[in-house]
C-alpha positions as CSV (number, residue, x, y, z in Angstrom):
1,M,182.0,-78.5,56.2
2,N,182.2,-75.1,56.5
3,R,181.5,-73.5,52.9
4,Y,178.3,-72.6,51.5
5,P,176.8,-73.4,47.8
6,I,177.1,-70.8,45.7
7,W,173.2,-69.8,45.9
8,K,173.6,-68.5,49.4
9,Y,176.8,-66.0,48.2
10,A,174.2,-65.1,45.9
11,I,171.6,-64.3,48.4
12,I,174.5,-62.3,50.1
13,L,175.8,-60.6,47.3
14,I,172.2,-59.1,46.2
15,A,171.0,-58.2,50.0
16,L,174.3,-56.5,49.7
17,L,173.9,-54.4,46.3
18,V,170.1,-54.0,47.1
19,G,170.8,-52.5,50.8
20,G,173.5,-50.2,49.5
21,L,171.4,-49.3,46.7
22,Y,168.4,-48.5,48.8
23,A,170.5,-46.7,51.3
24,L,172.5,-44.6,49.2
25,P,169.8,-41.8,48.9
26,N,170.5,-40.8,52.4
27,V,174.0,-39.9,52.0
28,F,172.9,-36.5,49.3
29,G,170.9,-34.4,52.0
30,E,168.4,-32.4,51.4
31,A,168.2,-28.6,49.5
32,P,166.0,-26.2,51.0
33,A,163.3,-25.8,48.7
34,V,160.1,-23.7,47.7
35,Q,156.4,-25.2,47.2
36,V,153.6,-24.0,45.6
37,S,150.5,-25.1,45.3
38,V,146.3,-23.5,44.9
39,A,144.4,-22.0,47.3
40,K,141.9,-22.0,45.4
41,A,139.9,-24.9,43.4
42,S,138.8,-22.8,40.6
43,L,142.9,-22.9,39.8
44,R,145.7,-24.9,38.6
45,L,149.2,-25.7,38.5
46,D,150.3,-25.5,34.8
47,A,152.9,-24.8,32.2
48,Q,152.0,-21.1,32.9
49,T,152.6,-20.7,36.2
50,L,156.6,-23.0,36.0
51,S,157.2,-20.0,33.8
52,R,155.7,-17.5,36.6
53,V,157.5,-19.0,39.2
54,E,161.1,-19.1,36.8
55,E,160.6,-15.7,35.4
56,A,160.0,-13.8,39.0
57,L,163.1,-15.9,40.3
58,K,165.0,-15.2,37.6
59,T,163.9,-11.3,37.9
60,A,165.0,-11.6,41.8
61,G,168.0,-12.9,40.6
62,I,168.1,-15.3,42.9
63,P,170.0,-18.9,42.0
64,T,168.1,-22.1,41.5
65,E,168.9,-25.5,42.1
66,G,165.9,-26.9,38.9
67,V,162.7,-25.8,39.1
68,S,159.8,-28.4,38.5
69,L,156.4,-29.5,38.3
70,E,155.9,-32.3,40.5
71,G,152.3,-33.9,40.6
72,N,149.8,-31.3,42.4
73,S,153.0,-28.9,43.6
74,I,155.7,-26.4,41.8
75,K,159.0,-27.4,43.5
76,A,161.9,-24.6,43.3
77,R,165.2,-26.4,45.3
78,F,168.1,-23.5,46.6
79,A,171.0,-23.8,47.8
80,N,171.1,-22.4,50.9
81,T,168.0,-20.9,53.6
82,D,169.1,-17.3,52.1
83,S,168.1,-18.0,49.1
84,Q,165.2,-20.0,49.9
85,L,163.6,-17.0,51.9
86,K,164.2,-14.7,49.1
87,A,162.5,-17.2,46.8
88,K,159.5,-16.9,48.6
89,D,159.3,-13.1,49.1
90,A,159.7,-12.9,45.5
91,I,156.9,-16.0,44.0
92,Q,154.9,-14.9,46.8
93,K,154.7,-11.0,45.1
94,A,154.8,-12.7,41.7
95,L,151.8,-15.4,42.1
96,N,149.7,-13.3,44.9
97,A,148.7,-10.2,43.5
98,D,146.0,-10.0,46.9
99,A,147.5,-10.9,50.2
100,T,144.1,-10.6,51.2
101,D,142.9,-13.5,49.3
102,P,145.9,-15.6,47.9
103,A,145.4,-17.7,45.0
104,Y,147.9,-20.0,45.7
105,V,150.0,-21.3,49.1
106,V,153.9,-20.8,49.2
107,A,155.0,-22.3,51.5
108,L,158.7,-23.7,52.9
109,N,160.2,-27.0,52.0
110,L,162.8,-29.4,52.2
111,L,163.4,-32.1,49.3
112,S,165.9,-34.8,48.4
113,R,168.7,-34.2,46.4
114,S,169.1,-37.8,45.4
115,P,170.4,-37.7,41.6
116,A,167.6,-38.8,39.0
117,W,168.9,-42.3,38.4
118,L,168.2,-42.9,42.1
119,T,164.9,-41.6,41.9
120,A,163.8,-43.4,39.2
121,L,164.1,-46.8,40.6
122,H,162.3,-45.6,43.2
123,A,164.8,-45.1,45.8
124,S,164.0,-42.8,48.0
125,P,166.1,-41.5,51.8
126,M,164.7,-42.3,54.8
127,Y,161.2,-39.7,55.9
128,L,162.9,-37.7,58.9
129,G,160.6,-36.1,61.3
130,L,159.8,-33.1,63.2
131,D,162.8,-33.2,65.5
132,L,165.1,-34.3,62.6
133,R,163.8,-32.6,59.4
134,G,162.0,-29.3,61.2
135,G,158.7,-28.1,60.6
136,V,155.3,-27.2,62.4
137,H,153.1,-28.5,65.3
138,F,149.9,-27.7,65.8
139,M,147.4,-29.1,68.5
140,L,144.3,-28.6,67.3
141,Q,140.3,-28.3,69.5
142,V,137.3,-30.0,68.6
143,D,134.5,-27.9,68.9
144,M,132.3,-31.3,70.4
145,Q,129.4,-29.2,71.0
146,A,129.1,-27.6,67.6
147,A,129.2,-31.2,66.7
148,L,126.5,-31.9,68.4
149,S,124.2,-29.2,67.2
150,K,125.3,-29.5,63.8
151,R,123.5,-33.6,64.4
152,A,121.0,-31.7,66.4
153,E,120.0,-29.5,63.4
154,S,120.0,-32.8,61.1
155,L,118.0,-34.3,63.2
156,A,115.4,-31.5,63.5
157,G,115.1,-31.8,59.3
158,D,114.5,-35.7,59.6
159,I,111.7,-35.3,62.5
160,R,109.7,-32.6,60.1
161,T,110.3,-35.0,57.0
162,V,109.2,-37.9,59.0
163,L,105.8,-36.0,60.6
164,R,105.0,-35.0,57.3
165,E,105.2,-38.8,55.9
166,K,103.1,-40.3,59.1
167,N,100.6,-36.6,58.4
168,V,101.2,-35.8,62.4
169,R,100.3,-32.1,62.4
170,H,102.4,-29.9,64.3
171,S,102.2,-26.1,64.8
172,G,106.8,-25.7,64.7
173,I,110.0,-27.0,64.7
174,T,112.7,-25.9,66.4
175,R,116.3,-26.5,67.6
176,N,117.5,-25.0,70.8
177,G,121.1,-25.3,71.4
178,Q,121.1,-29.8,71.6
179,T,117.6,-30.2,72.2
180,I,114.7,-29.7,69.7
181,E,111.2,-29.1,69.9
182,V,108.3,-29.6,68.7
183,R,105.0,-27.9,69.8
184,F,101.5,-29.1,69.0
185,R,98.3,-27.9,69.8
186,D,97.1,-31.2,71.7
187,T,98.0,-33.8,73.5
188,Q,96.5,-36.8,71.4
189,T,98.8,-35.1,67.9
190,M,101.8,-34.9,70.7
191,D,101.7,-38.7,72.0
192,A,101.3,-39.7,68.3
193,A,105.1,-37.5,67.3
194,N,106.8,-39.4,70.4
195,R,105.8,-42.7,69.4
196,V,107.5,-42.0,65.9
197,V,110.1,-40.1,67.0
198,Q,111.0,-43.3,69.7
199,D,110.6,-45.5,66.9
200,Q,112.2,-43.9,64.5
201,F,115.3,-42.2,66.0
202,A,116.8,-44.7,68.7
203,E,119.7,-41.8,69.5
204,L,116.9,-39.3,70.6
205,T,114.9,-39.3,73.6
206,T,111.7,-37.6,74.6
207,V,109.8,-35.6,77.5
208,E,106.3,-34.3,76.8
209,S,105.6,-30.4,78.8
210,P,102.7,-28.3,78.6
211,D,103.7,-24.6,76.9
212,G,101.3,-22.1,77.6
213,A,98.6,-22.7,75.6
214,E,100.4,-25.8,73.6
215,F,102.3,-28.6,74.1
216,K,105.7,-29.4,74.0
217,L,107.7,-32.7,72.7
218,V,111.2,-32.1,73.7
219,A,113.8,-34.0,72.6
220,S,117.5,-34.6,72.7
221,I,120.5,-36.6,72.3
222,K,120.7,-40.3,74.3
223,P,124.8,-40.1,76.2
224,V,125.7,-42.7,74.2
225,S,124.7,-41.2,71.2
226,A,126.3,-38.2,72.1
227,K,129.2,-39.6,73.2
228,S,129.2,-42.0,69.4
229,I,128.6,-38.4,67.6
230,Q,131.7,-37.5,69.4
231,D,134.1,-39.7,68.1
232,Q,132.7,-40.5,65.1
233,A,133.3,-36.1,64.4
234,L,137.1,-36.8,66.0
235,K,137.3,-39.3,62.9
236,Q,135.8,-37.5,60.9
237,N,138.3,-34.3,60.9
238,I,141.0,-36.8,61.4
239,T,140.0,-38.3,57.9
240,T,139.9,-35.0,56.3
241,L,143.2,-33.6,57.0
242,H,145.3,-36.5,56.8
243,N,143.3,-36.1,52.7
244,R,143.9,-32.6,52.5
245,I,147.7,-32.6,53.6
246,N,148.6,-35.9,51.4
247,E,147.0,-34.6,48.3
248,L,148.7,-30.6,48.9
249,G,152.0,-33.2,48.8
250,V,153.2,-32.2,52.3
251,A,155.5,-35.7,53.2
252,E,154.8,-37.8,55.8
253,P,152.2,-36.1,57.9
254,V,152.2,-36.8,61.6
255,I,148.1,-36.6,62.6
256,Q,146.7,-38.6,65.6
257,Q,143.8,-38.2,67.6
258,Q,145.3,-37.1,71.6
259,G,142.9,-36.7,74.1
260,Q,139.0,-36.8,73.7
261,D,138.5,-34.0,71.7
262,R,142.7,-32.6,70.5
263,I,144.5,-33.5,67.2
264,V,148.1,-33.5,66.9
265,V,149.1,-32.3,63.1
266,Q,152.7,-32.5,62.7
267,L,154.0,-31.4,58.8
268,P,157.7,-31.9,58.8
269,G,159.8,-29.7,56.3
270,V,157.2,-27.3,56.3
271,Q,158.8,-23.5,58.3
272,D,156.6,-21.0,57.5
273,T,153.1,-22.0,60.2
274,A,151.5,-18.9,58.3
275,K,150.9,-21.5,55.2
276,A,150.2,-24.7,57.7
277,K,147.3,-23.2,58.5
278,D,145.6,-22.3,55.5
279,I,146.7,-25.9,54.2
280,L,145.1,-27.1,57.4
281,G,141.8,-24.8,56.5
282,R,141.2,-25.8,52.8
283,T,138.5,-28.3,53.1
284,A,135.2,-28.3,51.2
285,T,131.8,-28.5,52.3
286,L,129.4,-29.6,49.9
287,E,125.3,-28.4,50.6
288,I,122.5,-29.2,48.6
289,R,119.5,-26.3,49.4
290,M,116.0,-25.3,47.6
291,V,116.2,-21.3,46.1
292,D,114.3,-18.7,47.7
293,D,112.2,-18.0,44.8
294,S,109.8,-15.9,46.6
295,S,109.6,-11.7,45.8
296,E,111.3,-10.6,48.1
297,A,114.4,-13.0,47.5
298,R,114.2,-11.9,43.9
299,A,114.1,-8.2,44.9
300,A,116.9,-9.1,47.5
301,E,119.2,-10.5,44.4
302,T,119.4,-6.7,43.1
303,G,119.8,-5.2,45.5
304,A,116.1,-3.4,46.5
305,A,114.8,-5.3,49.2
306,P,116.8,-6.8,52.4
307,V,117.4,-10.8,52.0
308,P,114.3,-12.6,53.3
309,F,114.0,-14.2,57.2
310,G,115.5,-17.5,56.8
311,A,117.3,-17.0,53.5
312,E,121.3,-16.1,52.9
313,R,122.7,-14.7,49.5
314,F,125.3,-16.2,47.3
315,L,127.3,-15.3,44.2
316,E,126.9,-17.9,41.2
317,R,130.4,-18.7,39.1
318,S,128.9,-16.0,36.9
319,G,128.9,-13.3,39.6
320,Q,125.1,-13.7,39.4
321,P,123.6,-13.5,43.0
322,V,121.1,-16.2,44.7
323,I,119.2,-16.5,47.2
324,V,119.2,-19.5,49.2
325,K,117.0,-21.2,52.1
326,K,119.5,-21.7,54.7
327,Q,117.4,-24.8,55.4
328,V,120.5,-27.5,54.0
329,I,118.9,-30.6,52.4
330,L,122.2,-32.7,52.4
331,T,125.8,-32.2,52.9
332,G,129.0,-33.4,52.3
333,D,128.4,-36.2,54.7
334,N,125.9,-37.9,52.9
335,L,128.0,-38.7,49.7
336,T,130.6,-41.5,48.9
337,D,132.0,-40.3,46.0
338,A,132.6,-37.5,43.8
339,Q,134.3,-38.2,40.1
340,P,134.6,-35.2,37.7
341,G,133.4,-36.2,33.9
342,F,131.2,-34.6,31.1
343,D,127.2,-34.2,30.7
344,N,125.7,-36.8,29.0
345,Q,123.5,-33.6,27.0
346,T,125.8,-30.8,26.1
347,Q,129.0,-32.7,26.9
348,E,129.8,-29.8,29.8
349,A,132.8,-30.6,31.9
350,A,130.0,-32.0,35.4
351,V,131.4,-33.5,38.9
352,H,129.7,-36.8,39.0
353,L,128.0,-37.2,43.0
354,T,127.2,-40.9,43.8
355,L,125.0,-39.9,47.6
356,D,124.6,-43.1,50.8
357,A,121.3,-44.1,50.9
358,K,119.5,-42.1,53.3
359,G,120.8,-39.1,51.2
360,A,119.5,-40.6,47.9
361,R,116.0,-41.1,49.6
362,I,116.0,-37.6,50.9
363,F,117.1,-36.6,47.5
364,R,114.4,-38.7,45.8
365,D,111.7,-36.8,48.2
366,V,112.8,-33.5,47.5
367,T,113.1,-33.8,44.3
368,R,109.7,-35.6,43.5
369,E,107.9,-32.6,45.9
370,S,109.7,-29.5,43.8
371,I,109.4,-30.1,40.5
372,G,109.2,-26.9,38.5
373,K,111.5,-25.2,41.4
374,R,115.6,-23.9,41.4
375,M,117.5,-26.6,43.8
376,A,121.1,-25.0,44.4
377,I,124.7,-26.8,45.2
378,L,126.7,-24.5,47.1
379,L,130.4,-25.7,47.5
380,F,132.2,-23.6,50.4
381,E,135.7,-23.7,50.5
382,K,137.2,-21.4,53.9
383,G,134.6,-20.4,55.1
384,K,133.6,-19.1,51.4
385,G,130.3,-20.1,49.6
386,E,129.9,-20.6,46.1
387,V,126.8,-21.6,44.1
388,V,127.9,-24.5,41.9
389,T,125.0,-24.4,39.7
390,A,121.2,-24.2,40.8
391,P,119.0,-26.0,37.8
392,V,115.2,-26.2,37.9
393,I,114.6,-29.7,38.8
394,R,112.8,-31.3,36.0
395,S,111.4,-34.5,36.9
396,E,111.6,-36.8,40.4
397,I,116.2,-38.2,40.9
398,G,116.1,-41.1,42.4
399,G,119.1,-43.8,42.5
400,G,121.9,-41.4,44.7
401,R,123.4,-40.0,41.3
402,V,123.5,-36.3,41.8
403,Q,125.1,-34.1,38.4
404,I,127.0,-30.9,39.2
405,S,127.7,-28.7,35.5
406,G,127.7,-25.6,34.5
407,R,130.4,-22.9,33.7
408,M,133.4,-25.0,35.2
409,T,136.2,-26.6,32.8
410,T,137.5,-29.7,33.4
411,V,140.1,-29.0,35.5
412,E,137.8,-27.2,37.5
413,A,135.5,-29.9,37.5
414,A,138.6,-32.1,38.4
415,D,139.4,-29.7,41.5
416,T,135.9,-29.7,42.4
417,A,135.7,-34.3,42.5
418,L,139.4,-33.8,44.3
419,L,138.1,-31.3,47.4
420,L,134.6,-33.2,47.5
421,R,136.8,-36.9,48.0
422,A,138.5,-35.1,50.8
423,G,135.5,-34.6,52.8
424,S,134.4,-31.7,55.1
425,L,135.1,-31.3,59.0
426,A,132.4,-33.1,60.7
427,A,133.1,-30.4,63.6
428,P,134.7,-26.8,63.8
429,M,138.5,-26.7,65.4
430,E,140.6,-24.3,67.1
431,I,144.8,-24.3,66.9
432,I,145.0,-23.7,71.0
433,E,149.1,-24.7,70.5
434,E,151.6,-23.8,67.4
435,R,155.8,-24.7,67.6
436,T,157.8,-24.4,64.7
437,I,161.0,-26.7,65.2
438,G,163.7,-24.6,62.2
439,P,165.8,-26.6,60.1
440,S,169.1,-25.7,62.0
441,L,168.0,-27.4,64.8
442,G,166.8,-30.1,63.5
443,A,170.3,-30.0,61.6
444,E,171.6,-29.9,64.9
445,N,170.0,-33.2,66.2
446,I,170.9,-35.1,63.4
447,A,174.7,-34.5,63.8
448,K,174.0,-35.9,67.1
449,G,171.7,-38.9,66.6
450,F,174.9,-39.4,63.8
451,N,177.8,-39.2,66.1
452,S,175.9,-41.2,68.9
453,V,174.7,-44.2,66.3
454,T,179.0,-43.2,64.2
455,W,180.8,-43.8,67.9
456,G,179.0,-46.7,69.0
457,F,179.8,-48.7,65.9
458,V,183.2,-47.2,66.7
459,A,183.3,-48.6,70.1
460,V,181.6,-52.0,69.1
461,S,184.0,-52.6,66.9
462,I,187.7,-52.0,68.8
463,F,186.3,-54.1,71.6
464,M,185.6,-56.5,69.3
465,C,188.7,-56.7,67.3
466,V,191.0,-56.6,69.9
467,Y,189.3,-59.4,71.9
468,Y,188.2,-62.2,68.8
469,M,191.1,-60.2,66.9
470,L,189.7,-62.0,63.1
471,F,186.3,-62.9,64.0
472,G,185.8,-59.6,65.7
473,M,186.5,-58.0,62.7
474,I,184.1,-60.3,60.9
475,S,181.5,-59.7,63.6
476,S,183.0,-55.7,62.5
477,I,181.9,-56.1,59.3
478,S,178.6,-57.8,59.7
479,L,177.6,-55.4,62.0
480,A,178.1,-52.4,59.5
481,F,176.3,-54.7,57.3
482,N,173.4,-54.8,59.2
483,L,173.4,-51.0,60.0
484,L,173.8,-51.0,56.0
485,L,170.7,-53.1,55.6
486,L,168.3,-51.4,58.4
487,V,168.7,-47.9,56.7
488,A,168.4,-49.5,52.8
489,V,164.7,-50.9,55.2
490,L,163.7,-48.1,56.4
491,S,164.7,-46.2,53.3
492,M,161.8,-48.5,50.9
493,L,159.4,-49.1,53.3
494,Q,159.5,-44.5,53.4
495,A,159.5,-44.7,57.5
496,T,160.0,-42.0,59.8
497,L,163.4,-41.2,61.5
498,T,162.9,-39.5,64.9
499,L,165.5,-39.4,67.7
500,P,163.7,-41.6,70.0
501,G,164.5,-44.6,66.1
502,M,167.5,-43.2,65.9
503,A,168.3,-44.0,69.7
504,A,166.9,-47.3,68.8
505,M,169.6,-47.1,66.2
506,A,172.4,-47.1,68.5
507,L,171.1,-49.3,70.7
508,V,170.4,-52.6,68.0
509,L,174.4,-51.9,67.4
510,G,174.7,-53.5,70.7
511,M,171.9,-56.4,70.4
512,A,173.5,-57.2,66.8
513,I,176.6,-57.7,68.6
514,D,175.0,-59.4,70.8
515,A,174.8,-62.6,68.3
516,N,178.4,-62.7,67.1
517,V,179.8,-62.7,71.1
518,L,177.4,-66.2,71.4
519,I,178.8,-67.5,67.9
520,N,182.8,-66.9,68.7
521,E,182.0,-67.9,72.6
522,R,180.6,-71.2,71.2
523,V,183.1,-71.9,68.7
524,R,185.7,-71.0,71.7
525,E,184.4,-73.3,74.2
526,E,184.5,-75.8,70.8
527,L,188.0,-75.3,71.0
528,R,188.7,-75.0,74.4
529,N,186.6,-79.0,74.3
530,G,189.4,-80.8,71.6
531,S,187.5,-79.7,69.1
532,S,189.2,-79.0,65.4
533,P,189.3,-75.7,64.1
534,Q,186.7,-76.3,61.5
535,A,184.8,-78.1,63.2
536,A,184.5,-76.0,66.2
537,I,183.4,-73.1,63.8
538,H,180.3,-75.6,62.2
539,A,179.6,-76.8,66.3
540,G,179.7,-73.4,67.0
541,Y,177.1,-71.7,64.7
542,D,175.0,-74.5,64.8
543,R,174.4,-74.8,68.7
544,A,174.5,-71.0,69.1
545,W,171.4,-70.5,66.6
546,A,169.1,-71.3,69.0
547,T,169.8,-69.2,72.0
548,I,170.4,-66.3,69.3
549,I,166.5,-67.0,68.3
550,D,165.2,-67.0,71.9
551,S,166.9,-64.1,73.3
552,N,165.9,-62.5,69.9
553,V,162.5,-63.8,69.7
554,T,161.8,-62.1,73.4
555,T,163.3,-59.1,72.3
556,L,160.9,-59.3,69.5
557,I,157.7,-59.4,71.3
558,A,158.8,-56.5,73.8
559,G,158.9,-54.3,70.5
560,L,156.2,-55.9,69.1
561,A,154.1,-54.0,72.1
562,L,155.2,-50.6,72.2
563,L,154.7,-50.7,68.4
564,A,150.9,-51.9,68.9
565,F,150.3,-50.0,71.9
566,G,152.9,-47.4,72.2
567,S,152.3,-43.8,69.7
568,G,154.2,-40.7,68.7
569,P,158.1,-40.9,69.9
570,V,157.4,-44.8,71.2
571,R,156.1,-45.6,67.9
572,G,159.3,-44.2,66.4
573,F,161.4,-46.2,68.8
574,A,159.6,-49.4,68.2
575,V,159.8,-49.6,64.9
576,V,163.5,-49.4,64.1
577,H,163.8,-51.8,67.2
578,C,161.8,-54.6,65.6
579,L,163.7,-53.7,62.5
580,G,167.0,-53.5,63.6
581,I,166.3,-57.6,65.2
582,L,165.0,-59.4,62.0
583,T,167.6,-57.5,60.1
584,S,170.3,-58.0,62.7
585,M,169.5,-62.0,62.6
586,F,169.8,-62.2,59.3
587,S,173.6,-60.1,59.5
588,G,174.7,-61.7,62.8
589,V,173.9,-65.0,62.1
590,F,174.3,-65.4,57.8
591,F,176.0,-63.0,56.3
592,S,179.3,-63.5,58.9
593,R,179.1,-67.6,58.7
594,G,179.6,-66.8,54.9
595,V,182.5,-64.6,55.6
596,V,184.1,-66.8,57.8
597,N,183.0,-69.9,55.6
598,L,184.7,-67.5,52.4
599,W,188.3,-67.4,55.1
600,Y,188.6,-70.9,56.5
601,G,186.0,-72.8,54.7
602,R,188.2,-74.0,51.8
603,Q,191.6,-75.0,53.8
604,K,191.5,-78.6,54.2
605,K,194.0,-79.0,57.0
606,L,193.7,-75.6,59.5
607,K,195.4,-75.7,61.9
608,S,194.2,-72.9,64.5
609,V,191.4,-69.9,63.8
610,S,192.3,-65.8,64.9
611,I,189.9,-66.4,67.8
612,G,191.8,-64.5,70.6
613,T,192.9,-65.8,73.8
614,V,191.1,-69.1,74.2
615,W,191.3,-70.4,78.3
616,R,192.4,-74.3,79.4
617,P,190.2,-74.1,82.5
618,D,191.6,-77.6,83.2
619,S,195.1,-76.9,83.7
620,G,195.2,-72.8,84.1
621,N,197.1,-72.0,81.1
622,Q,196.2,-70.1,78.3
623,V,196.7,-70.7,74.1
624,T,196.3,-68.2,72.3
625,T,195.1,-68.9,68.7
626,G,195.5,-67.6,65.2
């Protein structure tokens, strides 16, 4: 009646072993560390850079717990924060000779102390949120007006191209803020252009008006389209920041929208706000422009004359100046993919770009009309532009595939492709709020949260043991098993634990024991009704199951609502809350019954069970069992 088959005990044993294994990394804690990553696309981290870091630490006499090259960063671990701070300064001086133009990002971080054999089993500790681990917090304001102006600039170029294709002559196209002005010499041509704009550009609204001796068509972005452009700019900035920070190896960043035009960025473990700003600013933008081949431009390349109006001066990687026109033909917005590779003809390292349908059409038209001219492909990083290549257009290029090659190594090609895949910011951003939470405050929060969970567990266990005796002890064991499972599941999912999450963990303890209270009281009720101990145990677990399911499902629905509609701390609470409900149902019923069956199930002539005082309501007397 009260015996588990072997396979059920096997499930319990496997759950216990797996839970213990994946919860174990959380015991080792974290070590203060310094993380080094590249600040320029033309650099890379290799064994030579690793040797420079080790030599710098050795020269400064700073002991380490290990220095290693992991992915896209070099990580050095230390015994305490004092060594960490000294090491940061030493590495900074060794790697960045020019402080105004650093080649490497040297940032403070916290890394797990888990042994290698646990890491090999992919057993990692839970990520800790900003309030527990420390780190930096930024509030970024997105310049939505700049996003609209950028879109208006793009539309102005598109209108110029379409009117040329339709053979509609105009006197000039200019952008005035977020409006586009097209001038004509007669109303008939203006009306024809107006029809073309309304037919080709649904997001624009137009107004015709006289302008001295000429006529002017003013196109502006519709309010609905403006709202869509702003929303898209915000989403693109969030995606770009996520890609960039993930590539730099910052563990579990929080990047989310707040309000209509703000983004919150939290980088747990990073303690240097200056370097965190540097990380946020590391985005690359691709632009394709035509090279100015006029005599004035050639003179400007040598410095003998000023840069012509409507052009800019940039340097190639070889240091050779190039004068390019300000008009942008294509941007990174038209890029769908970027992969490193090789030039089929010269076998040089190259980056292969794939354009979207609009970009492919524009590129085909431009190359068809500019055969024999030079086209410059520029890469902007940290606000500085560099001409990657400026080839001569030999023939029309269709199909949406473009190649960047010339004077780059395979490493540079891979890094350039990586930066281009990460995308560009759709609109500039400004940091309007920043704060740093130190690791000491995070450690204090961890200690307080740990104490709350520990004392909550002890208090509940004492009550259960006093009130339910042996069954109370079994309930306490199942509660500990539940806590172990919850920590293991959070670690396996690599969830982020925050202070609200620790509050949810303490709450789960009280909720998890509720299932055992229902079972124990049901067993007591069966004993009061005269059932044998074995029958009472069997009926207690079976009849309490429906009530346990009902109570947990209703609570889970509330938790899922918090998870779906909440954000930030509320969402962190909901994750632990929902997982805790699921683990408590397994431990409170399946595990505890397995322990009870193991203790009492093989006793055929069981006369009593240790479940505390059983009241007899019919006689008013009490019977103490066990």
